[in-house]
C-alpha positions in Angstrom: -16.2 11.2 2.0 -12.7 10.9 -0.1 -10.5 7.6 -0.2 -7.2 6.5 -1.7 -6.5 3.8 -3.2 -3.0 2.6 -4.0 -2.4 -1.0 -6.7 0.6 -2.8 -7.3 1.5 -5.0 -8.7 4.1 -8.2 -8.7 5.3 -10.8 -10.7 5.4 -11.8 -14.6 3.6 -14.9 -14.9 3.4 -14.2 -18.6 7.1 -15.0 -19.9 6.9 -18.6 -18.3 10.7 -20.5 -18.6 12.6 -16.8 -19.1 14.7 -16.2 -16.6 13.0 -13.0 -15.8 8.9 -14.6 -15.0 7.4 -15.8 -12.1 5.6 -18.6 -10.5 3.3 -16.0 -8.7 1.3 -12.9 -9.7 0.5 -10.4 -6.9 -1.9 -7.4 -7.1 -2.4 -5.6 -4.0 -4.2 -2.9 -2.7 -4.5 -0.4 0.0 -7.0 2.3 1.1 -6.4 5.0 2.8 -8.9 7.6 4.3 -6.4 10.4 3.5 -3.3 11.1 1.3 -1.0 11.3 3.9 2.5 10.0 4.4 2.1 6.5 6.3 4.4 7.4 9.0 5.7 4.1 10.1 6.9 3.8 6.1 8.2 7.1 6.6 10.2 6.2 9.5 11.7 3.4 8.2 12.9 5.0 5.1 14.8 7.4 7.7 16.3 4.6 9.6 17.4 3.4 6.3 18.7 6.4 5.2 17.1 6.1 2.2 14.7 8.8 -0.2 11.8 9.5 1.1 10.8 8.0 -2.2 12.9 5.2 -2.4 10.6 1.8 -3.3 11.0 -1.4 -1.6 11.7 -4.1 -4.0 12.7 -7.2 -3.2 15.6 -8.0 -5.6 17.1 -4.6 -5.2 17.5 -4.0 -1.5 19.9 -5.9 0.8 19.8 -8.1 3.9 19.6 -6.1 6.2 17.2 -3.6 4.2 14.4 -6.5 4.3 15.0 -7.7 7.4 14.2 -4.1 8.8 11.1 -4.0 6.5 10.1 -7.8 7.6 10.3 -6.8 11.4 8.8 -3.5 11.2 5.6 -4.5 9.0 5.0 -8.0 9.9 2.3 -7.1 12.3 0.3 -5.4 9.4 1.1 -8.4 7.5 -0.2 -10.5 10.0 -3.2 -7.9 10.4 -4.6 -8.1 7.1 -3.3 -11.8 6.3 -1.4 -10.9 3.6 0.1 -14.2 1.8 3.7 -13.6 0.9 
């Protein structure tokens, strides 16, 4: 059975002391049984009126975008025990 894995990282602990450095480095992986769009994410992008390829980045999203994102996805974050 084919599985799809998507991996992303955030943070840059290697630039300690610089303005762009981060105190945390996070790697996240999502495993899906099929390569399909995640309906909740598609719906959220439509609600925010952003492009289908819009990437949610903490420092470039507005406060209202962050609130809507966390409100819709907090159940997933809790269900999978991710640390924010």
